[in-house]
N, C-alpha and C positions, 0 to 999 in steps of 0.2 A: 259729312249727314246722309243718310240714306234719303229715300223719298216717304218712308212709313214716318220716320222719325220728325221728317218736316211737316207731314199732316198732322200728326200728332200735338205739336208745338202748336199750330195754329189753332187746333181744337180747344185745347187747354187755354191759350190767350182767350179765344171769345168767351169760354166759361167766365174768365177772371173776370173780362170785360162786364159782361153781365154782372156780377157779383157788385162790380164797383158802382157800375150805373145804378142799381136799387139801393147800396148803401148813401151815393151821392145825393139821391133823391131824398132820403130819409132825414139826413143832417140837418139840412136846414128848418126842418119841422120841430128839433129840439132847441130847449133854451138854451143860452150859453153858460159855461162852467163857472160856478161860484169862485170867488177866491178861497184861498186855504184857510185864511183866517177868518172870512165870515163863517165858512162849513164849520170849524171847530167852535164858533161861538155857539152856532145851532145846535151842536151834539151836547154842548156844554148845557146848554137851556133845556135840552129835553133828559139828560139826566138828573138835574136837578128836581126837588120835589118835597112834599113835607117827609120829615125824617132822615134828610140825607144826612150821610157820613161822609167824611172827609178822607179820600183816598191817595191826594197828593198833591203834586205840581207839575204842571207843563214847562217845557224848557222856557217858554216867555214869563213863566212865574205864577201864572194866572193857577187858582185854586179848583182842583175837580173835586165834585161833591154829586154822590150816587142817592138817590132817593132812596126811602125806607123800602118801596115796595121790593126792591131788587138787593139793596145791601143788605137785608135782613132774611133773606133766602139763604139755601144749601151754597157751598161756595167750594172751589179747589184752590189753593194757597201753597206753591211749590216753588222751591228754591235749593241753592245749594246754600251750603255753610259759610256765613259771611255775606251773602248777596242782597241782604237787605229784608229777608222774611219776618225776623222777630221785630225789627223796628216796624214796620207793618203791621203787624198782630199789635203792638204795645199802641200805636196810633190809634185803631179803631177800638182798642179796650180801654183807652183814656176816655171816650168821648161815652161809650156805653156805660163805664161805672158812673157818670155823671147823669145819665139818665135812668141807671135803676136806684140810684139812691133818692130819685125821686118817682120810684115805683113804676115807671114808663117800662121799662124793659126788664128782660131776666137774662141773665149768662152765667155761664159753667166753662171754665177750665178744666181741662182733662191734661196733665203736661209730663209724661214719662221722664224728661230729662231736664227738668227742673230750672231752665233758663227762662222761659217764659214766667213762669210760676213767681220766681224769686223777684223779677223785674216787677210784675205787678203788684207784689207786696210793698217794694218799696215804693212804689205812687200812690198805696193807699196808705202806707206811714205817713209819705209827707202831707196828703189831705189831710190826717188825723193831726198830725200836730200844726198843721197851718190855719184850721178851720176854726169854727165857733162851737159853741154848746151845740147845736141844733145839727150840726152838721155831725161831728163826734156821737152824738146819740144815734144819727140815722146810719154811721157805719157800724156801730155795735148791734143794731138791730137786724141789718140787712145784709150782713156780709159772713160769710161762713168760709174757714178754712181748713181743709184738710190735710193733716200732716203727718209725719211720722220722726222724731228725733229721740237723741238720749235725755233731754230734759223735758219732752212733753209730747203727747201722743193724742189724736183726735179719735174718740169711740167712736166704732160704726157696730151696725147691727146687721150682719149679711144676711141672717134667718127670721128677720122678722117680717112676716107677713099682714101685720095689722091690718093694713087698708085692704086687702082683699082684691088687688087689680088682678092678679093671677090666682092660679089654684097654688095648693102648697107643694103639688108633686111637680108640676111645671117650676116653680120656683129652687125647689131642689135640684133639678134637672139642669137648670142654668146654673146654679152655684157649682153643681160638679164638672160641668163641661169647662169651665173658666179653670177650675184648681186642674184637671188634669191636663188643658192644654198649656198651662204656665208652669207645671212642674216639671224641671229637669228628668226626674223618677218616670221609670215606666210604671204604667199601670196596665194589667192584665183586664180579660173581660169581666171575672168574677170578682175582681179589686173593683173596677169601675162600678159593678152593681151593689156591692158593699157599701162602697162610700155613696149612691145615690140614695140607698135605703136609709143610711145613718143620717143624712141631711134631710133625708125627708122628716125623719123621726124628730130632730132637731127644729123644724119649722114647725110639725105640729105642736110639739111641746112648748115651743117659745122658750128653748133654750142655747145659751152659748157654748161655742165648741170648750169644752173641758177635757183633758186627759184622764183624771180620775174617773171622771164620769162615764168615759167611754171606755177604759180599762173596767172597771166593775160592770159596766152593763155587758160585757162579753164574758166575762168571767165567772158571774155570779148570777144564776138562774132565777133567786126568790127576789133579787133586785132588780131583775130585766122585766119580771112578772109584775113587780108593786109600779114599774115605770109605765107600762102598756097597757096599764088597766082602765087608764081614761081616753085611751086612743078611737076616736071614732073611727076610723077609718081600717076595714076588717083587714084586707089585704096586706097591710102596716104590720097590724098587730099581730095577725096569723103569723107573719114573716118572721118577728122576733118570739116569737111564742115555742116555735119550732125552729130554732137559730142553729142547734147542732146538725138538722137534715138539711139546711139551704145551703150553710156554709163550712166548709172546712177549717179546721184549725190553723193551718199554716196562711189563709188568707186573711184569718183575723188577727193572726201576727203581723202580717204584713202592714195591713191597714192601721194596726197601734203603731209602728214603727214609723211612719208618715205623719201620722197625727204629733207624734214625737217630737218630730223634726221639724213640723210648720210651727209648734206651740215652744219651741227651745227659745225663738226670741222674746225679750222681754218687751219690745215693743209692740210686736204682733200680737201676744198673750194680753196685754194691758188695753188694748186697743178693743179689741172682739171678746175679751173675756168678761164685759159688763152685761147683764139679762136685758133684753129688750123695756122690760114694763120699769127696770129701774131707769135706764135710759130715757126714757120718754119724759120722767119728772125732772129731769137734770137738764136737757137741752131746751131753749127757749122757744115758746108757742109761737106759731106762725113759719111759713116756709120763706127762706132766705131768697133775696132777689140775687145777689153775688155769690156764687160759691166756687173757689180756688182749691183745687188740688194737686199736690205735690206727690206725683207715683213713681219718684227717681228714687232707685235704692240706693245710688251714691257708693260709700265703701261701707257702710253700716247695714245693710241688709242683703241678701240675695236679689238679684234682679227678677226671680221668678216672684217674689212676694209682691213687689211693685207691680206687676205685669198683672197679677189675679187680682189686686184689690184696684186697678183702673176696669181690669172687666166688669168686677160687680156695679160699681158706681155707674159706669155708662149702661149696664144692665137697668139699674133703676130708674136711672133719666128715661131711657127711652120707654121704660113702662108707664110713668107717670106723664109722658109728655099728651098721649090722647086724650087726657081729662084735664089739662091745663086751661087757664082761660084764655081763650082765642083773641081779646082784643089786648094782650097785652104780649107783644112778641118776645120771643125767645132765640137763642142761638147756644149751640154746644161746641167749644173750640176743641177738637182733637188734634192737639200735638203728636207730630211723629205717628199719624195713622197707620201708615203699614207697619208699625211694631204689635199693634193692637190687631189689626185684622191678617196679619199674614199666619201661615201654620193650619188653615181649615178652622178657625175659628168661629162659634157658634152666635159673634157680635156679625157676623159678614150679614148675615139673612135681615138682621133686625135693623142694621143701619142703612142698607141699600133700602130697605122697605122705609125706612123714615125718611130717607132724602126722596123719597116719590111721594109719598102720601101725608106728611105731616106739615106741607106747607097749608093745607087747611085751617089749621089749628094754629097757625103762625109761628112755628117753630122750623128751627133751620141746623142744619149742620154746616160745619166748616172742617174741611178735611186740610190737614196740612202735612207736609213730608218733603224729603229730597230726592228719594227715587221711588217714584209712587207705578210707573209703568213696569218696572221692573220687578219691584218687590210684591205687587198683588196680581192677583190670577186676571188672564184676559178680559173674561166676562163682566169681572168686576169694574175695571179700569172702565168698560166701556158703559156700564149703568150710572158710574160717577160722570163721565162726561156728558150723558144724555140728559140728567137730573139735578145737575147743579145750573145755578141762575150766572154766575160769575164767576173767573179766574183771574188770579194774580199769580201769573208765571213770572218769576225771576231768572237771571241767569242759572243756567245749571250745568251739573258736573258732565263731564264728555261719556255720551253714551247709556245717558240715564235721563228721567226725567218723564213728563208726559208728551210722547210723540203723536201729536194727531193725524199727522201726513206720513203716507209710506216713507220710505226712507230713499234718497235719492241715488239714481245711480251711479255708479262707482265707474266715469267715463277714465279714458287715459290709464288704464292702470297697467297696459302693457309698457306703454311708453314711460311710465315712471318705473315699473321694475328694471326695464333695460337702463333707465338713468342711472337705477342705482348700481347695479352692475358693474356700470360704466366707472363709477366711482369706487369700488374696489368691495361692495356690500354684497354678501352672499345672497342667492335669490331665494326665496320660500319654497321653489319648487325644488331645491335641490342643485341647483346650477352653479357653478363657480362663479365667481366674479370676475371680469374682465380686466386685466392691468391696461393701467392708464398709459399713453405714450406721447410722451413730451419730449420736445427739441433739447439739446444740451444747452445748458447758458454757461456764457464766457464768466470766466472769474469765479466759478462755483462748480463744487465736486458732486458728482452724485453719490447716490448712496451705495454701503459697501460690496453690496452683491453686483453693482455695475461695473466695479472696479477688474481688472485682468486678474488680480490675486485674490479677489473677494471668493471665500469659500463658503460664507451662508447662502442657503437656496432661497430662490425666489419667494416670495410669502403672496399670498391674495390681495390684491389691492394696492400693491407698491408700483411706484412708478419706475419706467425703464427709460433711462437716461444714456442716451448713444450707443445701446447694443439691443440685439434681439433679446429675449427670455432667453432663461437656462433650459436647457433642452431641445433647442431648436437648432439647426444647422446654420454655420456662420451665412453673413450677406454672400460672400461671394461665392457660397456652394450652392445658394437658391437662384432658382431657373424663375424666371417670369416670362417664359415663351414656352407655354404647353407643358409635357407631362414631365412627372420627378425626375429627380436625375437617376433614380434608379429602374427608369423605364416603365413604370407603371402609370397608375392614372394619375392626373394629379389633384394636388390638395384641394378640398371644398371646403368653402366657409362653413361655420355653425348653422345648422339648419333653424328654421323660425322665422316670423315676421320681423325682420328687421329692415330697418332702411338704411340704404349707403348714404353716408354722411357726402354732403356736397363739398364742403371744404376739408382739407386736412391741413395740419402744420407743418410749415416748410421744414425739411431738413429731416423730417422725421424717417423716412427712407429715400431709397436713390430716386424711387419714382414718384414721389410724394404722397405714396399710399401709407397707410398704417400698418408697422410690420408685424405687431402680435395681435391674436384674437384668442386668447385662449390655450388651448391645448393644441390646436394646429395654425399653422401660419397660412396668410392668404397669398398663396404662391399660383394664382392662375391668371394667365394673361389674356389678351384679347381673342375671341372665338376664332378659329380657322374652319377651312373647309375639311382639313382632315381631321378624322374623329368627331365629326359634328354632333352625333347622337351618343355616341358612347366614348370611350377612351380610343387609345390608339389599336385596340384590338377589336375595335367595332366593325359597321359600316362605313364606307366611304362614299359620302353624298354629295354631289355636284350641284353647282348652283341653279341648273336647269330644273332638274327636280326638285330641289327645295323650296322655288318659287312656284311650280306647279302644283306640290304639297298643299301651300298656305293656300293658294286661291281654292282647291278643293275644298279644305276646309272651312273657307269663309261661305263658300257657294251653300254646302248643307246646311251651316248656322243658319243663312237666311231663308233657306228650302222651309225649314221648320219653325222658322220665328216669324215667317211672314203672314201667315193665317191667322196667330193670335192678333198680331198688330194689325191685320185688316179687321178683324170682329169688333176688337175693342175702339178702332178707330168710328166704324160705322154706328155703333152704339153709343158713343158721347154724342155723335152729330145728330142722331134722331133724337136722344134725350134733349138737348140743349136746342133743338129746332122747335120739338114740342114745347118746352117750357118758354120759349121767346113768341108761340104763337096761341098759347091758352093763357087768357087771364082770368082768375074768377074773383070776383070780391065776397068778402065776407067778414065776420067777427069771429074773436076769441077773446076768452077771458085769460087774465094776466096770471101766472100760477103764483105770484108775490101778492098783489094784491084784490085778484077778482076783478079787476077794471077790464072793460069790454074793449078791444083793441082791435082796428080794421087791418084785414091780411092783407099784405103788399110787399111781402119781402121773397125772394125766388129760394125754395128750397126744394129738395127731392126724396122722396120717401125711400128708405134703404128695404123696405121690404117689398113694395110692389113696383119701384121703380118709375112711378107717375112724379114726374114734376109738377109743383104745384106753388101757389104764391102763400107763404106760412106766415108765422106771427111776425110782428114788430120787434126789430134789435133793441128797444128801446121803449118800455110802457109809458103812455103820455101822461099817467097820474103819479106812479112812484119812481121813473126812471130808473127800475130796476131792467136788466139785461134779461131778455125773454127769447131761449134759442130752441126749445123744443116745444112741439103741439103734435096733435094728433092728427094723422092723414084723413082726408073727407073721403076716401075711398075703402080704404083695409084698414083703418084705425090704427095704424101701426105708429109709434113714436117716431119724428121728423125731426133733424137737428139743423139747424141752418148753418150752410157753410159760408 
């Protein structure tokens, strides 16, 4: 160790000692830590409150309940298939259904995969069969089911704007976007415009989608003039009055083909083919408290149909949410949310806005999914992280899920690759594996390529027992002292950052060193004075010249490094001396609880280099760690070291 290294170690030790003294002065002022059981009990007491929901049990068997002010807000539920995510949702839905039947909350389930919907319907069926007359009547009046099957369908009116929450043009825009995003067919700009104008006309007239009506509208000018006679919007009326000038005939034919494809399924045609005025007379009066929607296509309908219906329903719920009663909390459960939000859908902006603003009206959105971080855009994932009140994260599949922290550094990659090469596994960089060298065992024959009469060439990763690899000279022809047999340079080992093994298996070679290292043998002996810098064709260097060369290299290194070490040592010593001599007393507010704390912990400003006494390690009020404050001289951020 040189003198400069010794001085640097002394300065570092003094700095560390000053920090330890400051910490030792603060620790007696802190309250003793509480037992873990007491802390858990205190946390459970803080979580509990009015309207609490059961979230599960601790390993000790204690039930964890979260108060309604937190549990009824927007949340994230993430987990791999089979990790317990659906069971957790069912536990919440059972409690919420009991409250919804008493008009205390409102819940809506949008399920594109059918599993959660089916299990919730079974729970409701069990309640209905085991309940009295009052409970059955409450289920009839407050539960609505949206489903499509061969036996029955749920009627919906996508182009009904009787409530007038938004304009007819904007509702037509939302319906058009949902149809285009969900459809597997291609929509050009002219075709999108034609679909938007048709949706706008259906909304203005209050007509359901009908293939015969659309076909006659585009082919019969007299019928078209009769239809648009009472349309209030002049732009819409002029568009259809001069339809031949605004839309080409191939575009109209393409739009008719898509309408024919969408309405060819009887489940879809029967569900959306009822006029809105007639449907209002059929449905019961009043809004339901429990709405369960099955938007899984299964094997009966295309997947695009279910996705389109789910987008329509979520749009309707979000449009009505600002006008709901804020005294009655509401939750929207979005199962497989990445399925609905992926692909640049128009639902992205309304849902992110709902997560930010609808808490003022007592409405929350629970986003459920498996691979949220990879399936959704980065800005939206960040928005969900910042605007959700609680998260329930179950075991995630490898490489997916919501990764809140940066990925850890992959340490030991080179060492792992070397280990895999030693085992005979090819390297990802194209390097061949290194054959393993094993000593021969008595009473056990080696592989076929190790036998004298073996004809099969040596494969990568195969063990070599009792002889050198094929393609190398025999052992008696290998020289371990200096150049090779042909008079050239000695064979060198493979380049790279490889650590030489400390121990070798006995009997592997004559000298106890491994024989095979890939394409070249390790045929280098101990260095000698002959050919010290190069092979036998190089310069002969004596021991005296070699020692002088090394001493001159060390002197040059110290000549350039000494000023740097000296300047750093002087700066550290002045900074520590100034910090030990200057003691300033003051106060600073804790960033966690705004409690005013005395300044008495040593810290150094990274901007001006002035040593001050910074904020306390622990706040006396909230016991939170406070490691940052503003310098009194330059107002720069200072970190406690």
